[in-house]
Structure formats: C-alpha cells, structure tokens
C-alpha positions in Angstrom: -11.3 -3.0 -44.7 -10.9 -6.6 -45.7 -11.8 -9.5 -43.3 -8.1 -10.4 -42.9 -7.1 -6.9 -41.9 -10.0 -6.6 -39.5 -9.2 -9.8 -37.8 -5.5 -8.9 -37.5 -6.4 -5.6 -35.9 -8.9 -7.4 -33.6 -6.3 -10.0 -32.6 -3.7 -7.4 -31.7 -6.4 -5.6 -29.6 -7.3 -8.9 -28.0 -3.6 -9.6 -27.3 -3.3 -6.2 -25.7 -6.4 -6.6 -23.6 -5.5 -10.1 -22.4 -1.8 -9.4 -21.8 -0.6 -10.3 -18.2 0.3 -6.6 -17.8 -2.7 -5.3 -19.8 -5.5 -3.0 -18.8 -7.4 -5.7 -17.0 -4.7 -5.8 -14.3 -3.1 -3.5 -11.7 0.2 -3.8 -13.6 -1.3 -1.4 -16.2 -3.2 1.0 -14.0 -0.6 1.5 -11.2 2.0 3.0 -13.7 -0.7 5.1 -15.3 -1.6 6.7 -12.0 2.1 7.1 -11.0 2.6 9.6 -13.8 0.9 12.1 -11.5 4.1 12.0 -9.4 6.1 12.9 -12.5 3.7 15.8 -13.2 4.0 17.0 -9.6 7.8 16.9 -9.9 7.6 18.9 -13.1 5.2 21.3 -11.5 7.8 21.9 -8.8 10.0 23.6 -11.4 7.7 26.6 -10.9 8.5 26.7 -7.2 11.4 28.7 -5.8 14.4 26.4 -5.2 14.6 27.5 -1.5 11.1 26.1 -0.9 11.9 22.6 -2.2 12.2 19.7 0.2 15.4 17.7 0.2 13.9 14.8 2.0 10.9 14.6 -0.3 13.0 14.7 -3.5 15.5 12.3 -2.0 12.6 9.9 -1.4 11.3 10.3 -4.9 14.7 9.7 -6.5 15.5 6.7 -4.3 12.1 5.0 -4.7 12.0 5.8 -8.4 15.3 4.1 -9.2 14.7 1.2 -6.8 11.4 0.4 -8.4 12.9 0.6 -11.9 15.0 -2.4 -10.9 12.1 -4.2 -9.3 9.8 -3.7 -12.3 12.4 -5.4 -14.5 12.8 -8.6 -12.3 9.1 -9.3 -11.6 6.9 -11.5 -13.7 5.5 -10.3 -15.9 8.2 -7.7 -16.7 6.5 -4.4 -16.6 8.2 -1.9 -18.9 5.6 0.8 -18.3 6.3 0.6 -14.6 10.0 0.8 -15.2 9.5 3.9 -17.5 7.4 5.8 -15.0 9.7 5.0 -12.1 12.7 6.1 -14.1 11.0 9.5 -14.7 10.0 9.7 -11.0 13.6 9.1 -10.0 14.8 11.6 -12.6 12.6 14.4 -11.5 13.6 13.8 -7.9 17.2 13.8 -8.9 16.8 16.9 -11.0 15.2 18.8 -8.1 18.0 17.6 -5.8 20.5 19.1 -8.2 18.6 22.3 -8.4 18.5 22.5 -4.5 22.3 21.8 -4.4 23.0 24.5 -7.0 20.8 27.0 -5.1 22.6 26.3 -1.8 26.0 26.8 -3.5 25.2 30.0 -5.5 22.0 31.4 -4.1 20.7 31.4 -7.7 17.9 29.3 -9.0 19.0 27.7 -12.3 15.5 27.3 -13.7 13.9 30.6 -12.5 14.5 32.4 -15.8 12.7 29.6 -17.7 9.8 28.9 -15.5 9.3 32.3 -13.7 9.4 31.1 -10.1 7.9 33.3 -7.5 11.3 34.2 -5.9 12.3 36.1 -9.0 9.1 38.0 -9.5 8.7 41.4 -7.9 5.5 41.8 -5.9 4.0 44.5 -3.7 3.8 48.3 -4.1 7.4 48.5 -5.6 6.6 46.1 -8.4 4.3 48.6 -10.2 6.9 51.4 -9.8 9.7 49.4 -11.3 
C-alpha cells in the first residue's frame, strides 16, 4: 500500500473516530444498544399474538417515531439514532397490527412462519396426532 493510500485511509478513520457523533460519544453508543429493543420486538414474533401487550407495543411505536424526529433536529444530527428508532417504532407498529388482526379474526398472521406456541400441539395428544 502506498503512503498516499495509507494516509487517506488513516484520515478517514481519524475523521470517523473524531466525528461529533462518533464512537467516543454517547451519540454513537446509545443507538448501538437500542438495537436490542429491535431484536426483542422481532423475537416477539415467536410469541402467540394473544400474549402480546398492547400498551408495551404502543409505547415502543410512539417513542420510536417521536425519537426519529428528535434525532433529526438535534446537533449533531444523528442518523444512526434516527434509523434505530424508526425500526423500534416499526416493530411496535407491526406487533400492534398483529394484535389487532388476532382480535378481529382469532388467527395469528405470523404463526405459520414463526411457529408460535399457540399453534403447536403439546401434551399427550400431540404424540398421538
């Protein structure tokens, strides 16, 4: 690698490290940790729709979309925070739709794809079936 290419790579790395929303700040690490909320929302796809909490998913959807707006008006603008909050809001909204559909039809729309516990037979009759 030539000296010019090495210094260009080093300067981009330095720019990333010293950015106002870079890894030396909470603006970087808070969104990184918030991805756990998105993972939890996706994990809830394996739960039966009748066991999901309306208030919990309403709170996730509302805070997710409110914080998207906030992350775009603060200085420095934090696009990673906006992205993670968009997905937090989307998973909450998706689960709310799933709860609504279940209450209307008594059918879980994702059970066939994720094998939720309400669709699986258990107990002594499961082995006979």
